[in-house]
C-alpha positions as CSV (number, residue, x, y, z in Angstrom):
1,X,-114.4,39.3,-3.7
2,X,-111.3,37.0,-4.2
3,X,-112.0,33.4,-5.8
4,X,-110.3,30.3,-5.4
5,X,-109.7,27.8,-8.1
6,X,-107.9,24.5,-8.4
7,X,-104.7,24.6,-10.4
8,X,-103.8,20.9,-10.0
9,X,-105.0,17.7,-8.6
10,X,-103.2,14.4,-7.9
11,X,-103.8,11.0,-6.4
12,X,-101.7,8.0,-5.4
13,X,-102.4,4.5,-4.6
14,X,-100.1,1.8,-3.3
15,X,-98.4,-0.4,-5.9
16,X,-99.3,-3.6,-4.3
17,X,-102.6,-5.1,-5.7
18,X,-104.6,-7.8,-3.7
19,X,-107.2,-9.6,-5.5
20,X,-110.0,-11.6,-4.0
21,X,-108.2,-14.7,-5.1
22,X,-105.2,-13.5,-3.1
23,X,-107.5,-13.1,-0.1
24,X,-108.9,-16.5,-0.5
25,X,-105.5,-18.0,0.3
26,X,-105.5,-16.1,3.6
27,X,-109.0,-16.8,4.8
28,X,-112.1,-18.9,4.1
29,X,-113.7,-17.0,1.3
30,X,-114.0,-16.9,-2.5
31,X,-113.8,-14.2,-5.3
32,X,-117.4,-14.9,-6.0
33,X,-118.5,-14.5,-2.4
34,X,-116.7,-11.1,-2.1
35,X,-117.9,-9.7,-5.5
36,X,-121.6,-10.7,-4.6
37,X,-121.6,-8.9,-1.4
38,X,-119.3,-5.8,-2.0
39,X,-118.6,-5.6,-5.8
40,X,-114.8,-5.4,-4.9
41,X,-112.5,-7.2,-7.2
42,X,-109.2,-6.0,-6.0
43,X,-107.8,-3.5,-3.5
44,X,-104.5,-1.6,-3.2
45,X,-102.4,-2.4,0.1
46,X,-99.4,-0.5,1.3
47,X,-96.2,-2.3,1.7
48,X,-94.4,-2.8,4.9
49,X,-92.8,0.5,5.8
50,X,-95.0,2.4,3.4
51,X,-97.3,5.1,4.9
52,X,-100.2,7.3,4.0
53,X,-97.9,10.2,4.3
54,X,-95.8,9.0,1.5
55,X,-98.8,8.4,-0.7
56,X,-99.9,12.0,0.1
57,X,-96.6,13.2,-1.0
58,X,-96.9,11.4,-4.2
59,X,-100.3,12.8,-4.9
60,X,-99.2,16.3,-3.9
61,X,-96.2,16.1,-6.2
62,X,-98.6,15.2,-9.1
63,X,-100.8,18.2,-8.1
64,X,-98.0,20.5,-7.9
65,X,-96.5,19.5,-11.2
66,X,-99.9,20.3,-12.8
67,X,-100.3,23.5,-10.7
68,X,-96.7,24.5,-11.2
69,X,-96.8,24.0,-14.8
70,X,-99.8,26.2,-15.0
71,X,-98.4,28.8,-12.7
72,X,-95.2,28.8,-14.6
73,X,-97.1,29.2,-17.9
74,X,-98.8,32.2,-16.3
75,X,-95.4,33.6,-15.2
76,X,-96.0,33.2,-11.6
77,X,-92.9,31.4,-10.5
78,X,-92.6,32.7,-7.1
79,X,-96.3,32.1,-6.4
80,X,-96.0,28.5,-7.4
81,X,-92.9,27.9,-5.3
82,X,-94.7,29.6,-2.1
83,X,-97.7,27.4,-2.5
84,X,-95.5,24.3,-3.0
85,X,-93.5,25.1,0.1
86,X,-96.7,25.6,2.2
87,X,-98.2,22.3,1.2
88,X,-94.9,20.5,1.6
89,X,-94.6,21.9,5.2
90,X,-98.2,20.9,5.9
91,X,-97.5,17.3,4.8
92,X,-94.3,16.9,6.7
93,X,-95.9,18.2,9.9
94,X,-98.5,15.4,9.4
95,X,-96.0,12.6,9.2
96,X,-95.5,11.3,12.8
97,X,-92.7,9.1,11.8
98,X,-90.7,12.0,10.5
99,X,-91.2,15.1,12.7
100,X,-87.9,16.6,11.4
101,X,-89.4,17.1,7.8
102,X,-91.5,20.0,9.1
103,X,-88.2,21.9,9.5
104,X,-86.5,20.4,6.4
105,X,-87.0,22.3,3.3
106,X,-84.3,20.3,1.5
107,X,-87.2,17.9,0.6
108,X,-88.1,20.5,-2.1
109,X,-85.7,18.6,-4.4
110,X,-87.9,15.7,-4.5
111,X,-90.6,17.3,-6.5
112,X,-89.5,20.7,-7.7
113,X,-87.7,21.5,-10.9
114,X,-84.1,22.4,-10.1
115,X,-84.7,26.0,-11.0
116,X,-87.6,26.3,-8.5
117,X,-85.5,25.2,-5.6
118,X,-83.7,28.6,-5.6
119,X,-85.7,31.5,-4.3
């Protein structure tokens, strides 16, 4: 029976960090009040125009770098590229702001090494 395994993982969070003290300037609260009730000290907020799809692409890029490195070390260049293109197509199809990405393989250049964009 075929078995599956993870070749790479990745994550991404927005760069903008908002602390409890930052929140206390926007609303009637304090750092102590928030920490006592939630344990939260800071959170990451997206910037204007930033989307979950962009964060997903960044996370996927990290996972693919890890997986691609492993696949390439194992000599499976074609398999790494196929998996990468499939994942990028799925991510593009899930970005409602950019439906044309589902058809645009040119985005491969964002993450793939130059020699992987030629198949």
